Every structure is written in structure tokens, then in C-alpha cells.
N, C-alpha and C positions, 0 to 999 in steps of 0.2 A: 504494499499499499504506499503510494508516494507521499501522502500527507504526513505520516509518521516519519518516514525516512527524510523528507525535506526538513522537518522540524529538527531532527538530530543533526543534520548537516549545518543548518542555520545556527543551532546552538554551539556547535563546535567552532564555527568561524567567529562568532561573537565572543566566545569564552577564551579564544586564543590571544586576544588583544587586551593586555592589562589595563589600558586606559579606558576600556569599555566596561569591563567588569572584573572583579577580583576572584581569586580561587574560591569555589563553592558559593559565590555570590550571584544574586539575580536568579530569574527563572523565565522560561519560555513555554509557549503552549500552542497547540493547534486543535481545531475542531473539525470533525469529519464523520462520515458514515461508515459503518461496518455491519457485518451480518451477525445478528444475535444467534449463537449456536443452539439456543434453547427453542426459539420460535422460528428460526429461519428467516425472520423479517429484518429489514434494515433498522439500525439503531444509531442514534447520534451520540458520539463520544467526544470526550476531552482528553487529549494527551498532554500532560504537563510535567515538567521536571519535578521529581520528588524531593522530599525533605533530605537535606544534607548532601545532595549531589553537586556535581561540578559541570558547568556548561562546556568547558573546553574538552572534557573527556567523557561527556555524556554518551551512553549507549541505550539501547532499547530497555535494558533492565533497570535503568535509572528513571524511567517514566512511570508516573502514576496514571492509571487509565480509569476514568469515571464516566458514568452515564450522565449525559448532559441534562436530560429531563428531570432526573432525580436530584441532581445538584441544584438546578434552578428552582425546584420545588421547595428547597430548604428556606427560601425567602418567606414562604407562608408560615413557617414555624419559628422564624428567627425571634428570639426573646428580647432583643435589644442589645445595645452596646455594652451594658454592664455585665451581660452574660454571654458575650460573643465567643468566648473561648470554648463554650460547649459545642460550637459548630464544628470544631476540628474533629471531635469524635464522631460527629454525624457524617463526615466525609466517608468513613468506612462503609456506611450503608449505601453509598453511591458508587462503589467500586464495580468495575466490570471485569469479571473473571478473577483468576488467582495470580499470584506472583506480582511482579512490578514493585515499584517503590512506594513508601508511605506518602500520602499527600502532605504537602507543606502548608504552612499558615497562609501562604499567598494564593492557594488554590481558588478561593472565592473571586479574587481579582480577575483571574483568567477565565473562570467559568461564567461570571455574571456580565462581563463586558461583551456587548453584542458585536463581536468581530471574530472572523474565523481564525485569526492569528494574533497573538499578543506577546510582547516582550516586556519584561520588567528587569531593568539593568541598573548598575551602580557606576556610571562613568564619572571620571574625575570632573570633567567640564560640566556635566549635568548636576552633580552634587554641589559644585561651586555656586551655581545659580540657586540651588535649593537651600543653601546655607547662607546666602547673602542677606543682610539685614533688610534690603529692599527687593527681595526675591520676586514678589508679585509684579512690581513695576518693571523689573528687568525682564521677566518672562514676556510681558506684553511688548516691551520695546524690541526684544531680540526676535521673537517668533510671531508677532502679530496675533491673529486669532487661530493659528494652526496648532498652538500648544497652550494648554490651560493650566493655570496654577492650582494646586490642591494643597490646602493648609495641612500642616503636620497632623498625622493620625497614626497611631500604632498599627502595624500590619495586622490584618484580620478581616473578618467578614464585613464589618462596617466600611472599611476602606474599599473593599470590592464593590459594595453598593454605591459608595460615593463616586467612584470612577465610572461605574456604569451609568449613573445619572448624568455625569458631566459629559460623557460621550453622546448620550441621547440628546442633551440640551445643546450640544455644539457639533452638529453633523459635519462641519467643515474641518474639525480638528483631527490631528493624526496622533496625538499623545498628550501627556501631562508631565509637568514638573511636580514631584511629590516633595513638599516642604521638608527640609532637613534630611532627606532620605535618598532620592534618586529620580529615575524617570520610568514612565510606562508608555509604550507605543503600540499601535495596532495596524492591521492591514487586511485587505481582502485575500491576498495571497502571501505565501511565505516570503517571496522576494520583495513584495511591497512592504511588509512589516519590517524586514531587516533594513530596507532602504530608508524607511521612516525613522527607525531607531538611529541609524547612522547620520541622517540629516539633522536630527535634534542635537546629537553629540557634536558633529562637525560645525554646525551653526553656532552653538554655544562657544566652542573653542575659538572659532574665527572672531567672534565678537570680543572675547577676552583678549585675543592677540591684537585686535585693531584698536580697541578702546581702553584696555587696561593700563594701569600705572606701570611705569618702567621698572620701579623697585617696589613691588607689592609688599615685601617684607621689611622695607625700610633700608637704610644704609647698613654697611657691614660694621660690626662692633670691633674696634681695634683690639687685637690680641686674641680674637675668637675665630680667626680664619683657619682653614685646614692646615694641618701640619704636613711637611713633606712626606712622601710615600713611606719610606723606610722608617722614619721616626713615628709616623702614625701607626704603622703596623706593630712596631715594638711597644708602643704605649698601650695599644688595644690588647695585646697579648699579656702585658703586665697587669692590666686592670681586670681582664676577663674572669679570672678565678674569684676575685672579690665580688664582682658584680653578680656572677652566677650564684655564689653563696647567699647574697642578699635576696635575689629573686627566688631562692629556694628555701627561704626561712620557714614557710608553712608546708611546702611539699616540694620534692626534688623536681628540677626543671632541666631541660636541654636547651642550649643556647644557639644563637645564630648572630653573626656579626656582619654589618654592612657599612661600607664607607662610600656609598653612592654619592656622586657629586651633588645631587639635589638635596640629600640629607645634610651634607657638610655646609652647603650654602645656607640652608634654613637655620642651622645651628649658629652660624656666624652672624645672623641678621639681628637687627635691633628689636624686631617684634617677636622673636622666637620665644622668650620667656612668657610673655602675655598670651600668645596664641597656644603654646603648649599647655598652659594652665586651663584654657577653655576646653580642652579635650576634643575628641572626635565626635561626629554627629551621626553618620550613617550607622544603623544598627549592626550591619555586618562588620563595620570597622571596630566599634568599641567592644563588641562581643569577643573579638580577637585580641584587642590591644589594651583592654580595660579602659575606663572612662578617660584617663589621662596618663601621660608618661611621667617618669622621673627624669628631670633635667638637671645635670650637674651645672652649678652656677659659678664655675671657675673658668678662667681663660685657658686657651689651648696649651700654653707653655707651663701650666701648673705642674709641679712635680708629681710623680706617681704616688709618693707618700702623702702629700697634701690632698690629692684627689681621692685616695682611699679613705682618708679621715673624713673628708666632707661627704663622700658618698654614704658612709655609714650614718652620719648625722641626718642626711636627707632621707635615708631609708626609714629611720625611726619616725620622722615627720610624715612621710608618705603613708606609713602604716596607720598612724594616728588619724590622718585626714581621711583615708579610705574607710576606716572604722566609723568615723563620724558621719561620713556619707551614707554608709549602710544604716546606721542607727537613726539617722534623720528621716529615712524614707521607708524603712522596714515596717511591716505590719505583723500581727500575730501569725498570719498565714504565709509569710515570706519564707523561702528556703533559708537555711543557715548560711552565714557568710562563707564564701568559698576561698577565703585567703585574702590577705591584705597586702601582698607583695606586688610590685610593678611587673608588667609583662614587657614594657618598652623602657629602656634606659638610654638616655641621650647624653653623649659626652662631646662638648664642643671641640672642634679641631680633630676629633678622632672618628666619631661615627655613632652608629646605633646598634645596641644589643637588644635582641628580642628573644622571648622565651615561650616555651610550650611544653606539653607533655611528651612530645617527640620532636625530632628534627624538622619534619615537614611542618608541623604546627608552629614551631618557632620561626622558621623561615617565612611562612605565610603571614604570621603576625607582623613581621618586619615589612613585608610587601604591602600589607594593609595600611601600615602607618605611613609608608611612602605615598600611597594613594591619598591619605589624609593630608599630607603636606601639599600635594598637588591641589587638593580641594581648597585648602586655606589660601594658597597662592592665588587661585582664580577668584575666590570670593573677595580677598583683600584688593585684588587688582581693580575690581569694578565697584566695590562697596565696602562693607565691613563684615567679617566672618562672624556669624551668629548661629552657633550650633543649638540643637534642642537642649532643653534644661536638664539638669542633673536628675530631677524628679522623673522625667520621661525616660532618661537613660536607665534609671533604676527599674522602672516598670518593665523594661525589656530584659535587662541583665538578670533580674531575679523573677522573671515571668515563670509561672507554673509550667507553661508549655516548654520553655527553654530548659527548665530543670528536668522535666520528663525526658527530653531529648538526651541530656547528659547522662541520666540514669540508664538509658538504653544502650549506652556505649559498652563495648565488650570489656571484660576485665583485663587490665594490663598484664603483659607477660612478665615473667619473673625478673628479667633484667631491664625492663622498661625504664627510661630516664637515665640509664647508666652509660658512661662513655669508657670504652676499653682501648688501651694502646697495647698492641701485641708486637713484639720484636721478632724478626726472622719469620714473618708470617706469610710470605709469598708462596710457601710450599710446606709440605710435611706436617709436623705436629702443630706448628704455628698457624698454618692455614686451617687445620681442623679446629683449633681453638677459636679462631676468628669466626669461622662458619657457625660453630655452635653458639657463641655469644650473640651473634647477629640473629640467629633463629630464636633466641630467647628474648629478643627485643632491644638488645644493646646497640648503640652506635659504635662502630669499630674503626680504629685507625691501624692500618696494616703498615708496619715499618719494616723495610728490608733494604739490603745493600743495593738491590737493583730496582730503581724507581719504576721502570716499565712493567716489571713483573709484579711489583706491589700494586700498581694501579690496575693491572689486569685482574689480579686476585680480588681487589675491592669491587671491581665492576661485576664480577661473578655473584657477589652478594646482593647487588641491587644498585640503586642510584646513590648519589653523593649524600642523600638524606640518611643512608644506611651505613655506608663505609667510604673511606678515602684511603688512597695509598700514598705513602711518603717515603722518601729516601733517607736512610740513616745508617751510618757505620757506627756501631755502638762503642767503638774504641775512641771515637772523636766527640769530645764534650760539646763542641760547637754544633755538630750535626744533630746531636741529641736535643739540644736546646731548640733548634729549628723544628725538629719533629714535634716537640711539646708545643711550640708556638702554633704549628699547623693544627694540632689537635684542639687547642683551646679556641682558636679562631673559627674552626669548623663546627665545633659542638658546644662551646662554652667553657669546657673544662675537661678534667679526666677523673674517673672514679676507680678504674681497674687498670693495673699495669701488670703485664705478663712478660717476665724476663725469659724469653724462649730462645733468642738468637744463640747459636752455638756451632761448633765444628769439632772434629776429633781426628787425631792422628794416632794410629795404633802401632806403637813401637816399644820394644823392650828398653830398659834403662840405658844400656850402653849405646843404643842407636838413637836415643832421643837427644836432639840438639838443643842448645840454648834458645835458638830461634823457635823451635817447636814449642818449648816450654812457654816462651814469652807470648807467642801467638795465641795459644789456648787460654792463657791467663788474661791476656788483654781482652779477648772477645767475651769470655764468660765471667770471670771474676771481676775484672775491672769494668767491663761493659755493664754488667748487672748493677754494680755500685754506681756508675755514672747515671744510668737510667733511673734507678731508684732515687738518687739524690735530686735529679732535676724534677722528677714527678712529685716527690715529697713536698716541694715548695708549693706546687699547685694544690695538692691534697690538703695541706695544712691551711692554706689561705682560704680555700673554699669553705672549710669548716663543716664538711658533709661526710666525714669518715672516708672509707674507701678500702681497697684491697690491693696488695702487692703479692704477686705469685711468682715464685721461682720454679722453672722447670729444671730441676737438678737431675739426679740419676741414682739408680741402684748403686752405681759405682762410688757414690759419695760415702757409702758405709761398707762396701764390699771390696775386698782386696783381690781384684781380678788380675790376670797376667797381661803384661805387655801394653799397659796404658797408664803409666805413672802420671804423665802430664794432664791427661784428661781427667783421671780420677781425682787427682789433687785439686784441680780447679773446681770440680763438682763438689768436693768437700768444703771448699771455700764458700761456694754459693750456699751450701746447706747451712753453714754457720752464719752467713749474712741474714738468713731467714730468722734465726733466733735473736740475733743482735737487733735487727730492725723491728721485730715484733715487740721487743721491750721498749725501744726508743719511740716508736710511732704510736704505741697504744694509747697514750694520753690524748692523741688527736682523733681517736676512734678509727684509726687505720689498722686493719688486720694484715698480717704478713704470714703467708704459708707457702709450703713447698710441695712439689710432686716429684716422686722418684720413679720414673719409668724404667723399663728394661726390655730389651729385645724388640723394639719397635722397628721392624725392617721395612715392611711394605709402606710406601709413601714417605719414607724418611729421607730427607735431603742428606743427612750425615752418612747414612748407609750407602746411598747412591753415589757419593763422592769418593769412595774408596775404602771407607771404614768397614763396610760390609765384607769386601773381599779380604781385608786383613783379618777381621774377626773369624771369617770362615776358615782361613788358612790356619789361624791359631788353634781352632777347634777341630781341624781335619775334616770339614764337610764342604760340599759344594755350596757356592754362594747362594744359588737359587733355593737351597734347602735350609738356609740359615734360620728363617722364621720358624720353620717346623722344629729345627733343632732346639731353639730357645724355648719353644712351647713345651717340648717333651721334658725339659729339665725343671719345669715349674711344678708346683703342687697341683694346680688346677688343670695342667696340660692344655692351656689355651694360649693362642697367639695374641700378642698385644698389638693393637692398631692405634694410629694417631687419634681416632675418635674416642678411644678409651681414656686417653690423657685429657682430651677436651671435656669429657664427661666430668672428670674430677675437678677441672677448673670451674665448670658451671656450678657444681655443688658448693665448692669452697666460696664462690663469690655470690651465690644465690641467697635466698631469704631463710634457708634452714640452718645455716651454720654461722649465725650472727655472733656467737660467743666463742668462736674458735680462732686462736692465733698461735703462731709458733709451731704449727703442726707440719709434719711431712707425711704425705699419703703415698704409700707404695702403689704403683700401677704396673705390676710385674707378673701377674698371674700366680704369685706366690713363690718367692725365693727365700727359703729358710735362712740362708746365710746373710741375707740382707734385712732380716727382721730388725726393727728398731728396738733399742733397749734403753 
């Protein structure tokens, strides 16, 4: 059926352009006939984007399908605006068939408006007019009688009735500006509807460009301009752990950093403090960004130490202000406060830190605030930015329907909100660990000597919202610092550090050279020390606890033949676990180790020659080495990289919160390596 497919294609085009609508924002619809499988007769249907969907990625599964006659019949039983929320449940009685998405709060707008195709969007230019103090006059000036102003009303059944009445009273119109909110457009065909939406958006932007003030945010504040690239990145990385810790006071958050030039220009401007304090207006914006951001009130060249001190002061004030906002507007029926921490933190000269329950949510929150900056720019260019009131924001933020939507979200995975850095993770045990942690909901930083391999391994796990690959030689402190910087700028901080990078040379004492000894100690003993030291600074500053895991070896306690350098450095790692468990415990950081043995299949160490040497030592074929190791164990089972990954997942998961300084053997049972 072309109606439905045309709707999906139109939605995908509109959703692909951030200035038209943001992720999961807006909705589109189409009306048409289909055959009722029960009666065999034609039936008029409404296809509309369902609750929580995204226009840019919309598929047929994301559409809610309703019988138009039943939806419009709801007008006859509508109990009035004070009880309009009851109508959302009534939509379920209008559904056609099974499957599909749940109808959204905007369904009435699409069904009641007498037009075959309807778009409701949140374009920057449209919201700029919608949030201008003289929005009604600007609407008439810019669009004439083709677009009608609709005063702010919370989305719902009554808004659908209002827009339907406006269209009927203004047959020449092609759409509306919804005060404080966005736009709605309609058309007789899908092509006409899309063209009308784009005409409204383009016409509004053209008017802003032609008639708007040259400096809508005012002049630049001396000292608040953007820092040079390298200096900006360094300061962002230095502040990120503190800011993430503040944003995670009530519940852990994942972070995202943006130094988009438009953000930096806004933060440097004279009007930034006053505009930021007004908050966002479009419901989709402030549901993602909270009603307002936290803005650091220091110049760009303020020291990291001074910035951290002031951020902590401002965070206390932000929490007090947000609690006061909640208490001022809450009723006995309101949901409990959802946390008083900011989701957007703005640092002049540096950029924007945004937060969410996962990386995608954090990134999208930042994108929404950039949309809000664009909106403020347009409104200030033509008029004065005048968002909806805090009382109206609260009615949406703590709306019973919004709370119900949040309660329907799936339970988070065991490692959700946690950021893991795994060294030597492009292959073998490290890759298995990264894969398992990502599967459990963690964001993963794959660090490896080979950047291309690290990035390829990360890509296998998903998008950059899930994993990134970074280059790091663990013997080089500078490279480790850069890897940590990459991690905190990508995800806000670090919670789990897995010291996995390693290599081995199998030689007897008299053939082991000083270079052999130094290489293995540099990579594993020194490398683990350097990684732990760099990561500990982040873990301590965040104040969120954390985990450090050492992938040691059975050989750390077992005296095997012909591997003195390897076994000695593994013993060094094993004792680092005990030492750091004692030292970092006061910060809530757990430090534990894993002692694998006989991990042949998938092991980078065995593939690089260690396997051949060990096979020769034990007098077996290399291809049979895994079976040989298995037969000498108590359980007679071969150990695979996935088994080591399982142990990491358990140690860093929610079940062993009171365990530190432990070494877990993953060796299928080697009595000589039992810990005593």
C-alpha cells in the first residue's frame, strides 16, 4: 500500500535533517483505506508514528494503526481538558489489528485534523518563532494567512481539537505555529504535506536571516572565547571526571562531550548566562536536557583547580534550585522527584557535557541543547526569547503519562552506565572481555598497540555509542594518558579498567636475555602500574567507586618450567592487585585479579609463538596443546577466552560488591596453583 510506504519515506527524509526535527522528536501521519479482514469491507485508517519512535529510522513496526471512525468518535465522549489524559487509554480501543507501536499523546492531533497527511515537527526556525515574545505578530508578518498561531497548550486531545478547529476556520492555511513548542503542517498528498512543512521551516529561517540582528546573543565576553584546540581538549579531559561525578550524584550517568563551534560561540556571548537560566521550551528539549543547564561562571582561562571548586559550588546550588522547582509545582499526585542533578553542563571556552542513562541518550541530550541554542538565537534575532513557564514545564516533566512511559522502559542490564577500558583488547582474551562487557550494557574503550585493529574490534561491537578503539602502548605513560583522555571525552569517565595487555617468551633461565626480561616486565608489570595509576586519578575524582582487574596467570603462583621472565612479571601483577586493593579501597574502588591457564584457542600470546614453545616443552603437537592442558586439569575442560570474560563480568557486576583483593583461578582446576 503506497500510503503507508510514502509516509515512512517522508518521515525518514524529515527525520534525517537535525534542523527539522531532533532524534525521536515530532510525528507524522497518513490516512487511507484498507480492507477490514473481518468484514471484507473497506475501512478508513490512520497510520501515525508511535510513542517513542524516531522519524529518521522509522519502519512499519514503528507505526500505530487506528480506525479513523472510532478515533473521531472519541470526540463525543471527551470529558474535557481537565480529564484529557484519559483519552490516551481510549486510543487502545481504536487500534486496528495487532502489533505496531503504542499510540502517542499526539495521536489526536493527527486523527482529528481533516487532512489526509499531517506532520508535527520541532524545527529550530519554527520553534524560534514559537518562543519569541511577539510570536503571534511574527507569524502573521512572516506567513500571512497561510500559517496560524496556536497559543501554548500541553500536547493532548484538546490540542488536537484546537488545531482541527483552526484548520476548519482557515481553509487557506497549510499549518500552524504551536506557541512554545513547534509546528504542524498538512496536505492532500504526502508530497504536498512535506512541501508545506519545508516551506514553513525555510520561510521562517529566511526571515530570520534577512531581518534578524547581526549579534543575537550580544557581543563576545572578553576572556570567555574558545580556547585553542589542544588546550580545550586537555581542559575538557581534566574536568570530565569531576563533572560526571556531579551529574551522577543521584544515579550513575554516561557522558558525552561536544565543542561544536555554535556551542562555544553561545558560551562566549554576553547573553549566555541570562538565556541559559531561562531554560529550554520545546517539551522534547527539556525532557532530555532538564529545564535548564548548569553554566560555569568563570572565564575560559580559569585554572582546572578553580573550575572544579566552582563547579562543585554551582552543583550544590543547582540541586537546591531544582528541588525548589519541584516543591513549588508538585502536587500530592506528582511522581517522586527523579534526581536533582544537571543533564547539561556548560563550560565557557571548553564546550558542553551532556549526560544520560546510556551513551546514545547522553549524546542526544547534547544535540537537543544545541537545537535549543539555535532556537534562542533565532528568537533573540527577531524578538526576545520567551520560553513556556516553569509551571508548564513541570506539568510535562512530571506528567503521569510521561512517568508511565518511563516505567515501561526495560530494566537496565547489569553493566549499564559503566565505562570499561580494556588493554590489549583487539584480539584474544581482551576482545572476549570487551565483547562480554558490551553485551552487559557497558560502554567499552578497546586499547591496543594497533589502532586499526582496535577500531575494527570496536566496530564489531556496535556504533561509537557502544565502543571506541584507541591506540596505546602500555609501556608509554604519555600514550596511556591519551587513551584515558579519549575514554573520558567519549563517555564521560571510566569505571572499569582491565589490565589485559601482555606477551610471553618461553625460554629457560640460561637462554633468557636481559632484553627478554625487560620487555615482559615493561609490558605487564610496568604497563599495568602505569594504566592503573592514570585510571586511578579518574576513578578517585569521579567519586563513583569502580573496578580494576588484572589478568594475571596461573603462573603467578605456579612454578612452571622455562618461563622465568613471564612468571615473575605475572607474580608482580598479582601483588599489585593486593597493594592497590588496600590503597584504593577508601575510594570505593575494588581491585581483583584473574589467573587463567591454558587459554590456547583465540589467544594472541599462543598464536605469536608461545604456543609452539609450550608444546615443545611438553612434547605435544601445537594443535593439541589445548587438549593437553585440559587433560591435566581437575575438570578436564579446555579454557577459552570467554571463560576469562565471564569472570571479569562477575567481578565487576552487581553481585560481588564487597569483594576486593581476590584472585579467581580460571584454569579448569590446577591443584598446584590453588591459592593458599
